[in-house]
LOPA-656585 format. One record per residue: x, y, z of N, C-alpha, C in turn; chain; residue number from 0; residue in three letters. Coordinates in steps of 0.02 Angstrom, whole numbers. Example, Ala and Ser with C-alpha at 12.3 -4.5 7.8 and 13.67 -1.06 7.14 Angstrom:
REM residues 2
PT     n.px     n.py     n.pz    ca.px    ca.py    ca.pz     c.px     c.py     c.pz   mol   seq   type
PT      660     -284      390      615     -225      390      660     -165      390     A     0    ALA
PT      642     -112      354      684      -53      357      645        2      394     A     1    SER
REM end
This chain:
REM residues 333
PT     n.px     n.py     n.pz    ca.px    ca.py    ca.pz     c.px     c.py     c.pz   mol   seq   type
PT       40      -60        0        0        0        0       42       62        0     A     0    UNK
PT       97       62       37      142      119       35      196      104      -17     A     1    UNK
PT      205      149      -64      253      137     -118      323      135      -91     A     2    UNK
PT      339      181      -46      406      182      -16      397      184       59     A     3    UNK
PT      424      136       93      417      133      166      486      133      196     A     4    UNK
PT      496      176      245      559      176      282      544      155      353     A     5    UNK
PT      562       93      368      546       66      434      586      102      488     A     6    UNK
PT      553      119      542      587      151      597      596      103      655     A     7    UNK
PT      583       40      643      591       -9      696      635      -66      671     A     8    UNK
PT      685      -83      709      728     -139      693      709     -196      738     A     9    UNK
PT      690     -251      711      666     -307      751      723     -354      768     A    10    UNK
PT      728     -368      831      777     -416      854      741     -481      871     A    11    UNK
PT      750     -531      830      714     -594      838      762     -645      868     A    12    UNK
PT      760     -649      933      805     -694      969      763     -747     1002     A    13    UNK
PT      770     -808      981      728     -860     1010      769     -925     1013     A    14    UNK
PT      752     -967     1062      783    -1032     1067      728    -1084     1068     A    15    UNK
PT      744    -1145     1049      693    -1197     1045      703    -1246     1103     A    16    UNK
PT      658    -1244     1150      663    -1288     1209      623    -1352     1198     A    17    UNK
PT      571    -1348     1158      531    -1407     1145      494    -1398     1080     A    18    UNK
PT      464    -1451     1055      428    -1447      992      372    -1396      996     A    19    UNK
PT      337    -1393     1054      282    -1347     1062      305    -1275     1067     A    20    UNK
PT      370    -1265     1077      397    -1197     1079      445    -1187     1021     A    21    UNK
PT      431    -1219      967      471    -1210      907      462    -1139      881     A    22    UNK
PT      517    -1103      870      513    -1035      845      511    -1035      769     A    23    UNK
PT      456    -1013      741      447    -1012      669      452     -940      645     A    24    UNK
PT      493     -928      596      503     -860      570      484     -858      496     A    25    UNK
PT      442     -810      479      420     -800      410      432     -727      393     A    26    UNK
PT      464     -715      337      477     -646      316      472     -641      241     A    27    UNK
PT      465     -580      217      461     -570      145      445     -498      128     A    28    UNK
PT      423     -488       67      404     -422       43      329     -420       30     A    29    UNK
PT      297     -365       50      226     -356       39      208     -283       50     A    30    UNK
PT      158     -259       16      132     -191       26      186     -138       18     A    31    UNK
PT      232     -149      -27      285     -101      -40      338      -97       14     A    32    UNK
PT      340     -147       58      388     -146      112      406     -218      130     A    33    UNK
PT      433     -229      189      450     -297      211      409     -314      273     A    34    UNK
PT      405     -378      286      372     -401      347      413     -456      380     A    35    UNK
PT      405     -461      446      439     -514      485      389     -539      537     A    36    UNK
PT      379     -604      538      333     -635      585      369     -692      620     A    37    UNK
PT      367     -692      685      396     -746      725      343     -769      775     A    38    UNK
PT      335     -835      782      286     -861      830      308     -929      855     A    39    UNK
PT      282     -948      911      298    -1013      941      240    -1060      928     A    40    UNK
PT      256    -1117      899      204    -1166      882      236    -1234      873     A    41    UNK
PT      196    -1281      851      221    -1348      837      266    -1348      776     A    42    UNK
PT      302    -1402      767      353    -1406      716      325    -1396      646     A    43    UNK
PT      263    -1416      634      235    -1415      567      183    -1359      558     A    44    UNK
PT      185    -1309      601      136    -1255      597      165    -1195      561     A    45    UNK
PT      178    -1204      496      203    -1149      455      146    -1123      412     A    46    UNK
PT      129    -1060      423       71    -1031      390       90     -980      336     A    47    UNK
PT      147     -988      305      169     -939      254      117     -931      198     A    48    UNK
PT       91     -985      173       43     -981      118      -19     -942      138     A    49    UNK
PT      -44     -956      197     -104     -920      221      -89     -846      233     A    50    UNK
PT      -29     -832      258      -10     -762      271       -3     -724      205     A    51    UNK
PT       27     -755      155       32     -723       89      -38     -709       61     A    52    UNK
PT      -84     -754       73     -152     -745       49     -186     -686       83     A    53    UNK
PT     -173     -677      148     -201     -621      185     -176     -555      157     A    54    UNK
PT     -112     -551      143      -84     -490      114     -120     -473       48     A    55    UNK
PT     -129     -524        6     -161     -513      -59     -233     -489      -51     A    56    UNK
PT     -269     -518       -4     -339     -499        7     -344     -427       32     A    57    UNK
PT     -299     -409       77     -300     -340      104     -283     -291       48     A    58    UNK
PT     -234     -307        7     -217     -264      -49     -276     -254      -97     A    59    UNK
PT     -313     -307     -108     -371     -303     -154     -428     -263     -124     A    60    UNK
PT     -422     -247      -61     -471     -204      -28     -446     -133      -19     A    61    UNK
PT     -384     -125        5     -361      -60       31     -306      -27       -9     A    62    UNK
PT     -277      -60      -57     -219      -31      -93     -241       16     -149     A    63    UNK
PT     -220       78     -145     -235      126     -198     -191      115     -259     A    64    UNK
PT     -142       71     -253      -97       56     -309     -122       -2     -352     A    65    UNK
PT     -177      -32     -331     -208      -86     -370     -274      -59     -399     A    66    UNK
PT     -278      -50     -464     -338      -21     -495     -402      -60     -480     A    67    UNK
PT     -395     -126     -467     -454     -167     -455     -475     -172     -382     A    68    UNK
PT     -439     -137     -337     -456     -142     -266     -520     -105     -250     A    69    UNK
PT     -549     -121     -193     -611      -89     -172     -602      -14     -166     A    70    UNK
PT     -548        8     -134     -538       80     -124     -526      116     -191     A    71    UNK
PT     -490       84     -237     -478      116     -302     -543      124     -340     A    72    UNK
PT     -585       74     -338     -650       78     -372     -693      132     -342     A    73    UNK
PT     -691      138     -276     -730      190     -242     -703      259     -259     A    74    UNK
PT     -637      265     -265     -608      329     -284     -628      348     -355     A    75    UNK
PT     -643      298     -397     -666      311     -465     -742      317     -470     A    76    UNK
PT     -775      313     -411     -848      319     -408     -884      263     -443     A    77    UNK
PT     -857      203     -437     -890      143     -463     -949      127     -418     A    78    UNK
PT    -1009      137     -442    -1069      130     -400    -1085       57     -384     A    79    UNK
PT    -1054       11     -419    -1068      -60     -408    -1028      -90     -351     A    80    UNK
PT     -974      -56     -331     -929      -86     -281     -957      -77     -211     A    81    UNK
PT     -949     -129     -171     -971     -129     -101     -911     -136      -55     A    82    UNK
PT     -915     -107        3     -862     -112       53     -860     -183       80     A    83    UNK
PT     -800     -212       83     -792     -276      116     -775     -264      190     A    84    UNK
PT     -763     -317      227     -750     -309      299     -686     -270      311     A    85    UNK
PT     -634     -282      271     -571     -245      280     -583     -170      272     A    86    UNK
PT     -616     -152      218     -629      -81      205     -672      -51      261     A    87    UNK
PT     -724      -87      281     -768      -61      334     -731      -50      399     A    88    UNK
PT     -688      -98      418     -650      -92      480     -606      -30      479     A    89    UNK
PT     -568      -21      425     -521       35      421     -558      101      415     A    90    UNK
PT     -610      103      376     -649      165      369     -679      186      435     A    91    UNK
PT     -708      139      472     -739      154      536     -688      182      586     A    92    UNK
PT     -630      149      591     -579      173      637     -553      242      614     A    93    UNK
PT     -545      252      550     -522      316      524     -569      373      544     A    94    UNK
PT     -634      361      537     -683      412      555     -682      425      631     A    95    UNK
PT     -670      373      669     -667      380      742     -607      424      762     A    96    UNK
PT     -549      411      732     -489      450      748     -497      521      722     A    97    UNK
PT     -527      529      664     -539      596      637     -582      637      684     A    98    UNK
PT     -634      606      710     -679      641      756     -642      661      820     A    99    UNK
PT     -602      614      846     -565      628      907     -514      684      898     A   100    UNK
PT     -482      686      841     -429      735      828     -455      798      793     A   101    UNK
PT     -521      802      788     -552      861      755     -526      871      684     A   102    UNK
PT     -517      816      649     -499      819      579     -425      823      564     A   103    UNK
PT     -382      822      614     -310      824      600     -286      758      571     A   104    UNK
PT     -323      704      585     -312      641      549     -370      635      500     A   105    UNK
PT     -354      629      436     -407      631      385     -387      591      323     A   106    UNK
PT     -421      536      310     -404      494      253     -429      522      187     A   107    UNK
PT     -467      577      189     -490      608      126     -438      658       99     A   108    UNK
PT     -379      660      129     -327      706      105     -292      679       42     A   109    UNK
PT     -318      624       16     -287      592      -42     -272      638     -101     A   110    UNK
PT     -318      683     -122     -302      726     -179     -241      770     -168     A   111    UNK
PT     -231      793     -107     -173      835      -91     -109      793      -89     A   112    UNK
PT     -114      735      -59      -56      690      -57      -33      673     -128     A   113    UNK
PT      -82      661     -172      -65      647     -242      -29      706     -275     A   114    UNK
PT      -52      766     -260      -23      825     -291       51      832     -274     A   115    UNK
PT       70      811     -213      140      815     -192      181      756     -217     A   116    UNK
PT      149      708     -247      187      650     -272      196      595     -222     A   117    UNK
PT      160      597     -166      166      544     -116      109      494     -120     A   118    UNK
PT       65      502     -168        7      459     -174       10      412     -233     A   119    UNK
PT      -48      402     -264      -54      352     -317      -60      382     -387     A   120    UNK
PT      -45      447     -393      -43      479     -459       23      518     -465     A   121    UNK
PT       37      543     -524       98      581     -534       95      649     -498     A   122    UNK
PT      153      672     -478      159      736     -444      134      793     -489     A   123    UNK
PT       99      841     -459       75      898     -496      119      959     -485     A   124    UNK
PT      103     1013     -518      137     1076     -508      103     1111     -449     A   125    UNK
PT      131     1103     -390       98     1126     -329      101     1202     -323     A   126    UNK
PT       43     1233     -323       37     1305     -313      -17     1316     -261     A   127    UNK
PT      -20     1377     -234      -72     1392     -186     -141     1383     -217     A   128    UNK
PT     -147     1402     -280     -211     1395     -314     -232     1322     -319     A   129    UNK
PT     -184     1278     -335     -200     1206     -339     -221     1179     -271     A   130    UNK
PT     -183     1196     -219     -199     1172     -152     -268     1195     -131     A   131    UNK
PT     -283     1258     -142     -349     1285     -124     -405     1247     -160     A   132    UNK
PT     -394     1231     -223     -445     1196     -261     -455     1125     -235     A   133    UNK
PT     -400     1093     -215     -405     1024     -191     -435     1020     -121     A   134    UNK
PT     -423     1070      -80     -450     1069      -12     -526     1069      -10     A   135    UNK
PT     -558     1088      -64     -631     1086      -67     -657     1014      -62     A   136    UNK
PT     -613      967      -78     -633      897      -78     -605      858      -18     A   137    UNK
PT     -575      894       29     -546      863       88     -589      878      149     A   138    UNK
PT     -601      826      189     -641      833      250     -677      769      265     A   139    UNK
PT     -663      739      323     -690      673      338     -766      672      342     A   140    UNK
PT     -797      730      353     -870      733      355     -901      733      286     A   141    UNK
PT     -860      735      234     -885      735      165     -896      664      138     A   142    UNK
PT     -887      614      181     -895      545      158     -920      502      216     A   143    UNK
PT     -960      451      200     -987      406      252    -1004      339      220     A   144    UNK
PT    -1011      289      262    -1034      224      240    -1108      217      256     A   145    UNK
PT    -1147      198      207    -1218      182      217    -1225      108      202     A   146    UNK
PT    -1224       68      254    -1220       -4      244    -1153      -21      214     A   147    UNK
PT    -1153      -49      154    -1091      -65      119    -1075      -15       63     A   148    UNK
PT    -1114       36       57    -1104       86        4    -1069      147       32     A   149    UNK
PT    -1020      172       -6     -986      233       13    -1024      292      -17     A   150    UNK
PT    -1041      339       25    -1078      398        3    -1033      459        8     A   151    UNK
PT    -1022      493      -49     -979      552      -51    -1021      615      -59     A   152    UNK
PT     -998      669      -27    -1031      733      -36    -1018      760     -106     A   153    UNK
PT     -958      744     -133     -939      764     -200     -900      707     -232     A   154    UNK
PT     -907      696     -297     -873      640     -329     -797      646     -327     A   155    UNK
PT     -771      707     -318     -698      716     -318     -665      695     -252     A   156    UNK
PT     -705      680     -201     -678      657     -138     -646      588     -148     A   157    UNK
PT     -585      580     -123     -549      516     -129     -519      497      -61     A   158    UNK
PT     -507      433      -54     -479      407        9     -409      379       -1     A   159    UNK
PT     -370      384       51     -303      355       53     -292      329      124     A   160    UNK
PT     -285      263      131     -278      232      197     -206      219      217     A   161    UNK
PT     -158      251      183      -87      237      197      -68      246      270     A   162    UNK
PT     -100      293      304      -80      310      373     -109      261      424     A   163    UNK
PT     -145      211      402     -177      165      449     -178       93      426     A   164    UNK
PT     -171       81      361     -182       14      333     -129      -36      354     A   165    UNK
PT      -66      -16      361      -16      -66      381      -25      -86      454     A   166    UNK
PT      -45      -38      496      -61      -56      564     -118     -106      566     A   167    UNK
PT     -168      -95      524     -225     -140      520     -203     -209      496     A   168    UNK
PT     -158     -211      447     -133     -274      422     -100     -314      478     A   169    UNK
PT      -62     -281      521      -32     -314      579      -86     -345      623     A   170    UNK
PT     -140     -308      634     -195     -334      675     -227     -395      644     A   171    UNK
PT     -238     -393      578     -269     -450      544     -225     -512      548     A   172    UNK
PT     -161     -503      536     -114     -559      540     -111     -587      611     A   173    UNK
PT     -112     -543      660     -111     -565      730     -173     -605      747     A   174    UNK
PT     -230     -581      724     -293     -617      736     -292     -686      703     A   175    UNK
PT     -262     -689      644     -257     -754      610     -216     -803      652     A   176    UNK
PT     -158     -780      677     -117     -824      718     -154     -847      780     A   177    UNK
PT     -190     -802      811     -228     -820      871     -283     -870      855     A   178    UNK
PT     -312     -865      794     -364     -913      775     -336     -983      768     A   179    UNK
PT     -270     -988      759     -236    -1052      754     -210    -1076      822     A   180    UNK
PT     -230    -1041      874     -209    -1061      942     -141    -1036      962     A   181    UNK
PT     -112     -991      923      -45     -965      938      -51     -908      987     A   182    UNK
PT      -15     -912     1042      -21     -862     1095       43     -823     1107     A   183    UNK
PT       96     -841     1071      160     -806     1079      185     -788     1009     A   184    UNK
PT      187     -723      994      206     -703      927      229     -631      925     A   185    UNK
PT      266     -615      871      284     -546      854      270     -538      779     A   186    UNK
PT      226     -491      763      209     -477      693      231     -406      677     A   187    UNK
PT      270     -397      624      294     -331      604      285     -322      529     A   188    UNK
PT      255     -267      509      246     -250      439      268     -177      429     A   189    UNK
PT      320     -166      392      343      -99      378      358      -57      439     A   190    UNK
PT      378      -90      493      395      -53      554      339      -50      605     A   191    UNK
PT      277      -65      585      221      -67      632      217     -138      659     A   192    UNK
PT      202     -147      723      207     -214      751      159     -226      809     A   193    UNK
PT      149     -289      822      111     -311      881      146     -373      910     A   194    UNK
PT      150     -375      975      181     -432     1009      134     -459     1062     A   195    UNK
PT      134     -524     1069       94     -556     1121      133     -612     1152     A   196    UNK
PT      124     -621     1217      159     -675     1252      233     -661     1258     A   197    UNK
PT      272     -716     1256      344     -710     1264      381     -754     1214     A   198    UNK
PT      446     -744     1210      489     -786     1170      498     -854     1204     A   199    UNK
PT      529     -900     1169      537     -968     1197      582     -970     1258     A   200    UNK
PT      623     -917     1268      665     -916     1328      630     -881     1386     A   201    UNK
PT      564     -868     1378      521     -839     1430      535     -765     1441     A   202    UNK
PT      568     -732     1395      578     -660     1399      530     -625     1351     A   203    UNK
PT      517     -561     1364      472     -524     1320      505     -509     1253     A   204    UNK
PT      463     -501     1204      488     -481     1137      520     -412     1142     A   205    UNK
PT      578     -405     1112      616     -343     1116      625     -313     1047     A   206    UNK
PT      614     -248     1042      626     -213      979      675     -156      992     A   207    UNK
PT      712     -138      940      758      -82      944      731      -25      903     A   208    UNK
PT      713       30      934      684       87      899      737      138      883     A   209    UNK
PT      736      161      821      784      212      800      763      281      823     A   210    UNK
PT      809      319      850      797      388      869      827      434      816     A   211    UNK
PT      786      471      781      812      517      729      835      583      759     A   212    UNK
PT      875      619      719      888      688      737      876      732      676     A   213    UNK
PT      877      796      683      858      842      630      905      838      571     A   214    UNK
PT      964      809      581     1013      805      527     1013      737      492     A   215    UNK
PT      957      699      499      954      633      468      968      635      393     A   216    UNK
PT      942      686      359      951      690      287     1024      700      268     A   217    UNK
PT     1062      727      314     1133      740      300     1178      688      332     A   218    UNK
PT     1148      630      347     1188      575      375     1194      576      450     A   219    UNK
PT     1144      605      484     1144      607      556     1142      537      586     A   220    UNK
PT     1159      529      648     1164      464      679     1098      440      707     A   221    UNK
PT     1094      374      718     1036      344      749     1058      307      812     A   222    UNK
PT     1020      316      864     1033      279      925      972      235      939     A   223    UNK
PT      984      172      954      929      126      966      906      128     1039     A   224    UNK
PT      840      131     1048      810      124     1114      779       55     1117     A   225    UNK
PT      798       15     1166      772      -52     1173      705      -51     1210     A   226    UNK
PT      655      -82     1179      588      -81     1208      561     -152     1213     A   227    UNK
PT      534     -169     1270      501     -234     1280      426     -224     1269     A   228    UNK
PT      398     -261     1222      327     -255     1207      289     -310     1243     A   229    UNK
PT      242     -289     1284      204     -336     1325      131     -335     1305     A   230    UNK
PT      113     -380     1259       43     -386     1236       15     -320     1212     A   231    UNK
PT       54     -284     1173       34     -219     1146       55     -212     1073     A   232    UNK
PT       32     -157     1043       52     -140      975       92      -75      976     A   233    UNK
PT      135      -67      926      177       -7      922      182       15      849     A   234    UNK
PT      177       81      839      184      109      772      221      175      777     A   235    UNK
PT      259      190      726      298      252      724      285      290      659     A   236    UNK
PT      278      355      665      273      399      607      328      452      613     A   237    UNK
PT      359      468      557      413      518      558      418      556      493     A   238    UNK
PT      447      615      496      453      656      435      525      663      412     A   239    UNK
PT      570      620      437      641      631      425      671      587      370     A   240    UNK
PT      630      544      339      657      502      286      617      507      222     A   241    UNK
PT      552      506      226      510      507      166      494      579      149     A   242    UNK
PT      536      609      107      526      679       90      566      694       27     A   243    UNK
PT      557      753        0      600      777      -54      609      852      -45     A   244    UNK
PT      661      878      -75      674      950      -71      668      980     -141     A   245    UNK
PT      629     1032     -147      617     1065     -210      621     1140     -201     A   246    UNK
PT      661     1173     -241      671     1245     -235      690     1265     -165     A   247    UNK
PT      732     1223     -134      756     1239      -67      708     1225      -11     A   248    UNK
PT      649     1198      -26      599     1184       26      592     1108       34     A   249    UNK
PT      582     1088       97      573     1018      113      499     1000      114     A   250    UNK
PT      481      948       76      412      925       73      408      854      100     A   251    UNK
PT      371      845      154      363      779      184      295      750      166     A   252    UNK
PT      287      685      178      225      651      159      168      661      209     A   253    UNK
PT      183      692      266      131      701      317       98      770      306     A   254    UNK
PT       36      769      282        2      830      261      -48      853      314     A   255    UNK
PT      -49      918      326     -100      948      369     -164      955      328     A   256    UNK
PT     -218      921      347     -280      922      306     -313      991      302     A   257    UNK
PT     -295     1037      347     -326     1103      347     -288     1153      303     A   258    UNK
PT     -223     1148      302     -182     1194      262     -167     1167      193     A   259    UNK
PT     -166     1100      186     -147     1070      123      -73     1067      112     A   260    UNK
PT      -34     1086      163       39     1086      158       68     1035      207     A   261    UNK
PT      129     1012      195      160      967      242      161      997      312     A   262    UNK
PT      148      954      362      148      977      431      216     1005      449     A   263    UNK
PT      217     1066      476      280     1098      493      281     1113      568     A   264    UNK
PT      319     1075      604      328     1086      675      394     1053      695     A   265    UNK
PT      409     1052      759      474     1026      780      474      952      797     A   266    UNK
PT      418      918      784      414      846      798      447      806      742     A   267    UNK
PT      496      765      759      532      725      710      502      656      702     A   268    UNK
PT      479      627      756      447      562      753      401      553      812     A   269    UNK
PT      349      513      801      301      497      854      291      422      856     A   270    UNK
PT      305      392      912      295      321      922      239      311      972     A   271    UNK
PT      191      268      955      132      259      996      124      185     1014     A   272    UNK
PT      112      171     1076       94      105     1099       19      105     1115     A   273    UNK
PT      -17       56     1088      -89       52     1098     -110      -21     1100     A   274    UNK
PT     -174      -33     1113     -199     -101     1117     -199     -137     1051     A   275    UNK
PT     -210     -100      996     -206     -130      930     -165      -85      884     A   276    UNK
PT     -139     -114      831      -90      -77      789     -124      -26      744     A   277    UNK
PT     -186      -39      724     -221       10      683     -229       76      720     A   278    UNK
PT     -246       73      783     -253      133      824     -185      168      833     A   279    UNK
PT     -133      129      849      -66      158      857      -43      192      794     A   280    UNK
PT      -55      161      736      -34      188      672      -68      255      657     A   281    UNK
PT     -133      257      667     -171      318      652     -150      376      697     A   282    UNK
PT     -144      363      762     -127      418      807      -54      441      799     A   283    UNK
PT      -10      396      779       59      417      767       60      470      712     A   284    UNK
PT       21      460      660       16      510      606      -17      574      631     A   285    UNK
PT      -71      566      668     -107      625      694      -62      668      737     A   286    UNK
PT      -20      637      778       25      676      821       78      713      781     A   287    UNK
PT      100      683      726      148      718      683      117      781      654     A   288    UNK
PT       53      780      640       18      839      614       10      890      670     A   289    UNK
PT       -7      867      730      -18      912      787       45      950      808     A   290    UNK
PT      100      915      809      160      944      839      164      928      912     A   291    UNK
PT      221      940      943      234      919     1011      184      946     1061     A   292    UNK
PT      175     1011     1065      133     1041     1117       60     1019     1111     A   293    UNK
PT       32     1021     1051      -38     1002     1041      -48      927     1054     A   294    UNK
PT        2      887     1036       -3      815     1049       -4      801     1124     A   295    UNK
PT       38      836     1162       38      826     1234      -28      849     1265     A   296    UNK
PT      -55      903     1240     -121      926     1264     -175      875     1248     A   297    UNK
PT     -172      847     1188     -221      796     1168     -218      736     1215     A   298    UNK
PT     -158      713     1230     -149      654     1273     -176      668     1343     A   299    UNK
PT     -163      729     1368     -187      747     1435     -264      746     1438     A   300    UNK
PT     -296      764     1383     -369      767     1382     -402      703     1359     A   301    UNK
PT     -362      652     1340     -391      589     1314     -355      529     1345     A   302    UNK
PT     -347      530     1410     -313      475     1444     -350      410     1437     A   303    UNK
PT     -415      414     1425     -456      353     1418     -437      312     1356     A   304    UNK
PT     -401      342     1309     -380      305     1250     -325      255     1265     A   305    UNK
PT     -290      263     1320     -238      217     1340     -177      218     1296     A   306    UNK
PT     -161      276     1268     -103      282     1224      -41      301     1263     A   307    UNK
PT       15      269     1248       79      288     1276      124      309     1218     A   308    UNK
PT      165      360     1229      201      389     1172      275      403     1188     A   309    UNK
PT      313      403     1134      382      427     1135      388      477     1077     A   310    UNK
PT      401      539     1093      409      591     1042      483      611     1038     A   311    UNK
PT      509      614      977      575      642      966      564      710      932     A   312    UNK
PT      593      762      960      581      829      932      646      869      931     A   313    UNK
PT      643      921      890      701      965      883      691     1027      925     A   314    UNK
PT      742     1044      963      741     1106     1002      806     1143      991     A   315    UNK
PT      801     1195      951      859     1236      935      917     1195      906     A   316    UNK
PT      899     1148      861      950     1109      829      971     1047      866     A   317    UNK
PT      944     1036      926      960      977      965      902      929      967     A   318    UNK
PT      915      864      960      864      813      963      849      797     1036     A   319    UNK
PT      784      803     1054      764      789     1123      706      740     1124     A   320    UNK
PT      693      712     1183      644      659     1190      592      677     1242     A   321    UNK
PT      529      663     1224      474      666     1273      444      596     1277     A   322    UNK
PT      437      570     1337      411      503     1347      355      505     1399     A   323    UNK
PT      298      477     1383      244      474     1432      263      426     1488     A   324    UNK
PT      233      436     1545      251      395     1604      241      321     1592     A   325    UNK
PT      186      305     1557      172      235     1544      219      203     1494     A   326    UNK
PT      248      243     1450      295      217     1400      359      193     1434     A   327    UNK
PT      377      227     1487      441      212     1520      446      139     1543     A   328    UNK
PT      389      109     1560      392       41     1586      412      -10     1532     A   329    UNK
PT      407       11     1469      426      -33     1414      499      -27     1393     A   330    UNK
PT      531       26     1417      601       39     1398      648        2     1443     A   331    UNK
PT      695      -33     1412      745      -70     1452      796      -23     1483     A   332    UNK
REM end
């Protein structure tokens, strides 16, 4: 679904085999324009690679804007015969929920603007204020809704792009599949978004190494890994320091403010979110990048019921600094 993905999570898959029932099975490959790594403990013959590949294909046929025959692509073309499947309905419903919570700062209808900058599923346009103003008329999560299985648009030019949430959702679907097979100990990672449950075969928690960016990443700045133990949670990271281009001396990132139509400009370099499911973590990580540090902290203070824990990396006068919520600290080694 994402044409270019820069993973901000390095997975350390360390497992030992104590018995057949704790056999560590590792499956990895390429999918959705990125890579995936899945490790789980199961019996010796419980290899589900074929089923996992099938899940990726089914999700792409629903949510990928790069596949002309997908559900979302047909809806973007206003194909009146297409109906939302369960994948589309799940992601659309969660997207609307997060949009409502963030007052529109997370918005999957920003697709026309993302396309204009060349980060979407069409060729880059000649971005001018006039173009952005014209496209913003079609942006706004309240301009679209699901009526049963039918997508209802306020205007036919409204289009959807699930890039900011779909890979997190894919992690959730794959995790649910493993659990349906009786697997209770696993780590699923797709393009840097991940979910972990249970423990490794040595009875330790799954450990990931998170990269900490600095403002000079584009010029070869260094990365320092933070070791995090994931305990039956999901984690997703969004950042503006790798997926971008510079044109006429200006930096254009893929994270767009739905209200201005321009890349979000603030001092937040990356946002990592721990949540109960990966779809939620993925969506809020993007929303926080749009908000910026101060507004994101205010949002968290007013929405403690969401159960989100965060790690923000931000720039302060040229120095990379870290903000970590109290609950996040318990996951850091």
